[in-house]
MARBALUM-373842 format. One record per residue (C-alpha): residue in one letter; x, y, z. Coordinates in pm, whole numbers, padded with zeros to 5 digits, always signed. Each point is the difference from the previous one (the first is absolute). Last residue first. Layout:
N
aXYZ
...
# end
This chain:
506
d+07420+02094-08389
k-00312+00115-00184
v+00109+00140-00334
c+00095+00358-00083
r-00041+00195-00323
v+00280+00249-00058
a+00021+00265-00273
f+00328+00072-00176
g+00281+00256+00034
f+00308-00113-00190
s+00321-00015+00207
r+00008-00379-00004
i+00086-00021-00368
s-00267-00211-00167
s-00088-00367-00043
s-00297-00140-00188
q-00317-00199+00064
r-00293+00020-00237
a-00349+00130-00067
r-00116+00087-00347
s-00213+00210-00232
n-00130+00299+00192
n+00309+00025+00219
f+00165-00221+00260
e+00319-00034+00203
l+00075-00211+00307
r+00349+00069+00131
w+00334-00165+00065
g+00288+00202+00144
n+00314+00095-00185
n+00359+00086+00081
a+00133-00351-00065
g-00223-00040-00306
e+00278-00039-00255
g+00171-00271+00201
t-00015-00063+00372
e-00217+00065+00302
s-00346+00041-00149
g-00296+00144+00186
s-00331-00107+00152
s-00223+00193+00241
s-00248+00086-00277
w-00059+00350-00118
y-00306+00098-00200
s-00006+00170-00340
g-00334+00090-00163
i+00026+00164-00337
i-00222+00237-00198
g-00197+00207+00251
t+00323+00159+00117
n+00277-00065-00252
l+00277+00205+00165
l+00059+00227+00300
a+00363+00115+00001
g+00199-00123+00302
q+00320+00172-00101
e+00227-00291-00099
t-00204-00321+00033
g-00335+00096-00147
r-00321+00012+00204
y-00287-00239-00075
g-00344-00041-00154
a-00299-00057+00230
a-00181-00240-00233
p-00248-00111+00267
m-00019-00358+00139
f-00333-00186+00025
l-00033-00346+00159
s-00255-00268-00088
h-00153-00325+00120
k-00254-00138-00248
s+00072-00358+00123
t+00045-00144-00349
a+00095+00313-00196
n+00266+00094+00253
f+00065+00369-00048
f+00273+00261-00029
l-00148+00340-00076
t+00238+00245-00162
g-00011+00378+00018
i-00175+00332-00049
y+00118+00248+00253
a-00067+00176+00330
v+00161+00314+00137
d-00032+00045+00378
k+00329+00190+00023
s-00176+00242-00232
n+00068+00150-00340
p-00173-00271-00209
s-00318-00017+00215
v-00130-00269-00237
a+00223-00173-00253
s+00017-00190-00329
n-00163+00198-00277
l+00315+00013-00208
n+00224+00305-00037
n+00296-00140+00190
s+00246+00106+00272
k-00198+00193+00260
s-00320-00196-00063
t-00281+00074-00243
t-00366-00007+00102
i-00271-00204+00164
p-00230+00238+00184
r-00089-00135+00346
r-00257-00250+00129
d+00128-00322-00164
f+00354+00035+00137
y-00112+00041+00361
g-00285-00242+00075
d+00209-00298-00116
a-00098-00021-00367
y+00315-00119-00179
y+00104+00120-00346
g+00184-00220-00247
w+00250-00274-00076
g-00090-00367+00057
r+00192-00296+00134
g-00020-00376+00027
t+00062-00101-00356
t-00101+00238-00279
e+00295+00227+00075
d+00252-00273-00078
l+00258+00016+00276
n+00335+00120-00122
n+00331-00154+00094
q+00300+00127+00192
g+00121-00326+00154
d-00233-00294+00066
k-00368-00002-00085
p-00327+00016+00189
a-00329-00091-00175
d-00279+00139+00221
f+00242+00244+00155
l-00074+00166+00335
s+00110-00214+00296
q+00240-00249-00158
r+00168+00278-00198
i+00026+00241+00292
e+00114-00260+00254
s+00289-00108-00220
v+00232-00285+00104
v-00142-00278-00220
i-00091+00247-00271
n+00345+00100-00108
n+00212+00298+00096
s+00312-00160+00140
a+00299+00229+00046
g+00156-00205+00278
q-00244-00169+00239
s+00258-00032+00278
a+00079+00371-00038
d-00332+00110+00147
i-00332+00137-00126
a+00006-00192-00327
g-00317-00031-00200
d-00281+00242-00061
n-00057+00086+00365
p-00301+00172+00153
r+00052+00321+00198
r-00099-00027+00365
w-00295+00016+00242
n-00026-00098+00369
t+00122+00347+00103
p-00052+00252-00276
c+00179-00017-00338
t+00307+00226-00004
e+00266-00274+00022
h+00338+00169+00036
t+00137-00108+00339
t-00106-00364+00019
g-00026-00031-00377
l+00362+00075-00074
t+00195-00319+00083
n-00274-00240-00114
w-00065+00242-00283
f+00325-00080-00177
n+00297+00235-00009
i+00117+00141-00329
g+00070+00351+00122
m-00262+00193+00195
y-00100+00246-00267
l+00119+00331-00141
p-00171+00228-00252
s-00132+00203+00295
w-00287+00245-00028
g-00008+00283+00252
s-00200+00235-00215
v-00254-00153-00233
t-00158+00191-00284
t-00317-00161-00138
v-00214-00018+00313
t-00251-00275-00096
p+00065-00320+00202
h+00191+00168+00288
y+00310-00194+00103
a+00005-00216+00315
r+00355+00001+00130
r+00123-00315+00174
e+00352-00042-00136
f+00092+00363-00042
s+00219+00063+00306
t+00275-00224-00146
g-00083-00114-00351
g-00339-00127-00106
a-00158-00338+00063
w-00226-00111-00282
q-00092+00367-00050
f-00354+00093+00090
l-00297+00165-00171
a-00297+00106+00212
g-00365-00101-00030
a-00146-00055-00345
q-00370+00001+00089
t-00217-00249-00192
p-00042-00243+00292
y-00137+00275+00229
d+00102+00135+00343
v+00380-00012-00031
f+00204-00223+00229
s+00261+00088+00261
g+00378-00012+00032
g+00192-00033+00327
r+00138-00353-00025
p+00345+00154+00054
a-00062+00364+00091
i-00068+00233-00288
d+00288+00246-00007
g-00115+00209-00289
y-00332+00118-00139
y+00043+00107-00358
p-00055+00278-00250
s-00198+00196+00261
n-00296+00191-00139
e-00298-00228+00064
t+00128-00157+00320
l+00139-00346+00077
d-00040-00059+00374
s-00189-00331-00028
a+00266-00135-00234
t-00111-00212-00296
l-00045-00366-00097
n-00252-00118-00256
y-00332-00159+00098
p-00174-00336-00061
s+00257-00170+00227
f+00129-00324-00148
k-00042-00346+00150
k+00289-00221-00108
a+00066-00282-00249
l+00324-00181+00085
s-00140-00357-00016
r-00158+00051-00339
p-00008-00375-00063
l+00101-00142-00338
a-00273-00154-00213
e+00217-00117-00285
v-00142+00003-00351
t+00203-00180-00262
g+00093+00071-00362
t+00260+00259+00087
t+00208+00053+00311
s+00180+00312+00123
p-00329+00184+00063
d-00088-00229+00294
d-00378+00018+00034
y-00171+00172+00292
t-00208-00109+00300
d-00282+00133+00216
t-00164-00163+00305
t+00258+00006+00278
p+00213+00303-00090
n-00302+00210-00106
f+00022+00227-00303
v-00134+00352+00042
y+00052-00032+00373
d-00128+00239+00262
a+00084+00302+00213
a-00312+00137+00170
e-00177+00285-00179
g-00323-00184-00079
q-00265+00012-00269
r+00132-00086-00346
c-00145+00024-00350
y+00162-00112-00325
i-00157+00152-00313
t+00012-00248-00290
y-00047+00100-00363
p-00232-00163-00256
t-00013+00107-00369
g-00348+00015-00157
d-00013+00377-00046
v+00126+00048+00354
t-00068-00284+00244
l+00086+00071+00362
t+00034-00316+00208
i+00012+00070+00371
t+00227-00195+00230
a+00011-00101+00365
y+00238+00005+00294
r-00015-00005+00378
p+00281+00117+00222
p+00086-00218+00300
k-00076+00195+00315
g+00268+00174+00200
n+00205-00028+00318
s+00190+00320+00079
g+00326+00090-00172
d-00096+00356-00092
p-00028-00101-00366
y-00257-00269+00088
k+00120-00353+00062
y-00145-00336-00094
e+00079-00337+00158
s-00056+00157+00343
s-00370-00004-00083
a-00281+00255-00002
t-00353-00137+00019
r-00234+00058-00293
n-00221+00308-00008
d+00126+00138-00332
t-00197+00317-00064
g-00312-00028-00211
t-00147-00018-00350
v+00313+00137-00164
g-00025+00253-00281
i+00082+00025-00369
r-00116+00301-00199
f-00065+00040-00370
l+00104+00205-00302
i+00106-00140-00334
n-00092+00262-00258
d-00253-00117-00262
t-00244-00288-00027
g-00040-00101+00362
n-00004-00289+00244
v-00031-00097+00365
s+00011-00338+00176
i-00018-00150+00350
k-00224+00267+00147
r-00078+00012+00372
t-00286+00203+00144
a+00168+00187+00285
p+00103+00271-00241
l+00376+00067-00026
q+00177+00209+00261
y+00158+00340-00028
s+00149+00125+00327
e+00258-00279-00019
a+00142+00157-00316
d+00111+00299+00205
g-00079+00322-00182
p+00206+00130-00287
t+00265+00270+00036
d+00219-00018-00312
t-00310-00008-00218
g-00170-00288-00181
l-00264-00043+00268
n-00066+00324+00184
s-00380-00022-00039
d+00013-00353+00142
y-00293-00196-00140
g+00162-00273-00211
g-00027-00108-00362
n-00307-00220+00012
n+00009-00355-00132
d+00013-00166+00342
l+00173-00323+00095
n+00031-00196+00325
l+00270-00236+00126
w+00000-00226+00307
s-00151-00299-00186
g+00290-00018-00243
s+00161-00311+00148
a-00337-00173+00024
n-00335+00133-00121
e+00139+00239-00263
d+00237-00251-00155
d+00130+00274-00228
i-00156+00343+00046
v-00113+00124-00341
a+00092+00315-00194
s-00147+00080-00341
w+00114+00202-00298
t-00138+00119-00332
t+00210+00228-00216
t+00113+00364+00000
n+00224+00004+00306
p+00174+00249+00225
s+00101-00163+00330
a-00126+00000+00357
i+00010-00252+00287
i-00083+00159+00335
r+00048-00157+00341
e-00289+00073+00234
g+00006-00063+00372
t+00029-00325+00200
q+00304+00050+00223
d+00068-00174+00333
d+00217-00277-00142
k+00183+00239-00231
w-00127+00034-00353
f+00165-00053-00340
a-00095-00001-00369
g+00167-00151-00305
v+00144+00016-00350
w-00155+00320-00129
k+00107+00013-00363
q+00201+00261-00184
s+00029-00030-00380
t-00287-00242-00067
w-00224+00182+00246
t+00040+00334-00171
d+00223+00273+00139
g-00185+00331+00018
g+00293+00236+00033
k-00110+00150+00329
t-00113-00335+00130
p-00325-00175+00091
p-00220+00308-00056
i-00244+00017+00289
v-00376-00053+00019
i-00149+00122+00327
q-00340-00145+00090
p-00225+00227+00207
t-00274-00252+00086
t-00359+00063-00107
f-00308-00156+00154
t-00311+00088-00197
v-00332+00011+00186
s-00349-00050-00135
l-00300+00085+00214
e-00347-00157+00034
t-00259+00159+00226
r-00247-00195+00223
s-00304+00179+00124
s-00026+00259+00276
e+00061+00017+00371
c+00246+00291-00004
y+00346-00137+00067
l-00010-00374+00061
d-00343+00021-00159
a+00188+00058-00323
f+00072-00369-00021
t+00328-00034-00177
s+00101-00158-00326
i+00342+00000-00151
y+00107-00058-00356
y+00373-00054-00036
t+00244+00121-00264
g+00356-00122+00007
d+00330+00001+00188
e-00011-00222+00307
l-00260-00075+00264
p+00089-00301+00211
e-00267-00264+00073
t-00055-00040+00376
e-00351+00148+00006
a-00104-00222-00289
l-00084+00185-00318
p-00366+00042-00085
m-00165-00264-00220
g-00073+00077-00362
d-00235+00214-00205
t-00052+00375-00027
a+00318+00200-00051
d+00236-00293+00021
t+00315-00024+00217
y-00207+00048+00314
f+00076+00159+00340
r-00254+00026+00280
f+00027+00314+00208
q-00053+00112+00361
p+00250-00265+00121
y+00290+00179-00178
n+00321-00168+00120
g-00172-00336-00049
a+00004+00054-00374
t+00377-00023+00019
i+00294+00239-00010
s+00319-00201+00063
g+00078-00091-00362
e+00110+00351-00084
d+00031+00209+00314
s+00378+00054-00009
s-00034+00049-00374
d-00213+00311+00037
f-00376+00041+00031
v-00237+00214-00201
m-00380-00018+00006
p-00182+00203-00265
l-00378+00046+00023
h-00247-00074-00276
l-00365+00033+00110
p-00263-00224-00155
a-00336+00161-00079
t-00280+00017+00261
v+00124+00260+00245
n-00286+00158+00202
c+00125-00103+00343
p+00339+00162-00041
v+00292-00235+00087
c+00167+00109+00323
t+00375+00047-00034
s+00204-00300+00116
i+00076-00086-00359
# end
C-alpha cells in the first residue's frame, strides 16, 4: 500500500493486506491516514479512525496527489487472517459423547480457549447474563490462529487473543468450533481472604456460564477466571438437605465447606523418567500448572521410608513401591509428619481424623461432601450425575490446545500428553448452579496396592481425604472421593493405594 499509485490508473486496484491474530481488532483506519476505508464500493460514510478493521473486504480511497498530484483512485482491500481449524479429537468424539464442561483462566490471562466437537446439526453459543456476571467473557467463531495448534507443541494460548470487538454469541450448522476469551485481566485488589497457590494474597475468582445449544438441547459451559482457592458451596450462604429425612426440606448449614485449590498436588522435582520422587519433606509438595493436569499419585501414608513418595502419573512400571501403610492411625497423629500439601494447605477430611470421632463418615463431619456435593449423602452413596456435576473436557489453555488421545490404561479419547509427567485428563466439574462457582478435577486414575500398577487413567478420579477408620472392616482403610462419567461418591480403600491429592486452604 505504501507503493506510489500510478497517475494514469482509473480502474480500481485490488491489493491484498494480511495481518495475523495479534493484530486483529487493533488495526484501525487511523493507522493508515493516507486512506479512507469504506464497507461499500461507492456509497456510505468512511469508517471512523478508531473503528477496528477485522476480516472482510474494504474499499479504500486515497488522493493520488499524496503521491503524484493526480486524481482520486479507488482501491479494494481484502483482509485475510490465517485461521487454523483443528480436529477436536483423534477419534472424533461428538458433543453428546464427550462434552466440554468448562473453561479456565488465571487472573492475568485473557487468551483463547477453544471449544471443538464434531457435529452435523445447528448449534449456537451465548454468554449468559452478558452485561453482569458474564460481562468479562468474549466469543469468537474462528478456530484459532496458532499454526501448531492441535500438536504436542502448540503456542501459548495467551499469544492468541480474541478481537477487541466483543461478541456475546456465535453459531454454526456443522462442527462446533469457537473460541472463548476474557476481555481483560482481573484488576481487583488482592485480599487475605483468598490465597494463590504460592500462599500469597489473591483475588476472588469470577464465574460465568455460556449456554451451548446443540440441535435444540442446551448445555452449560462453566467459566472461571482466577487461580485463588475458592468455595464451590459457601459455608455462610449455601445449605443442604438432610438425606436421612423424607417429606421435609431442612436447610442445614455447610459449616465445614472449604476453599479448594484449582490444581492437583505434585512434586516439583518429579522428572519424566523417574517412577517416583521420594523423601518429600513434610508440607513439601507443589501444585501443577493447569487444572486438567493429573499431578503425582500418593499413598495415604505409606510404610516406613515410603510415606511421602510422589509417584509418576504415567510411568507404568514402578520400582520402589511399598504395599505397606502407616497402620490404622488417624490423621491427627500422622498429618504433622506425612502431610504433603504445601504449608498453609492440607488434605480435606471426609469424616473422622481422630479416634474421638470413631469411624464416622457422614455429612456433618465431612469437608468434602459439604464443599463439593450439591446433594450430599451419608456413607458410600452415589451422587446423581445430573445434580451439581458434569463429566467432560476442560479448556484451560493446555488440554484444549493438544491432541486428545488415549491414555496409558484405556482406549478412550481422554488424555493429552499421555506419556508425560504433565499428562492431563478428562474429568468431573463440580459446580454450584446458583452462584456458578465451579471446580474441575481430572480423572487421574490410580496405582494398585500390591505393585503400584497404573489403572483406570482417564476413566476414574480417586482423591485421598485425611479420614480413616479405626475399627471394623475398614480398619486398614482411608476415605476417598471417587468419580467417573456417571457418578461421584465417597468410598474407603486400603491405604496403600496411590491416589491423587487435591488440597484445601488450611
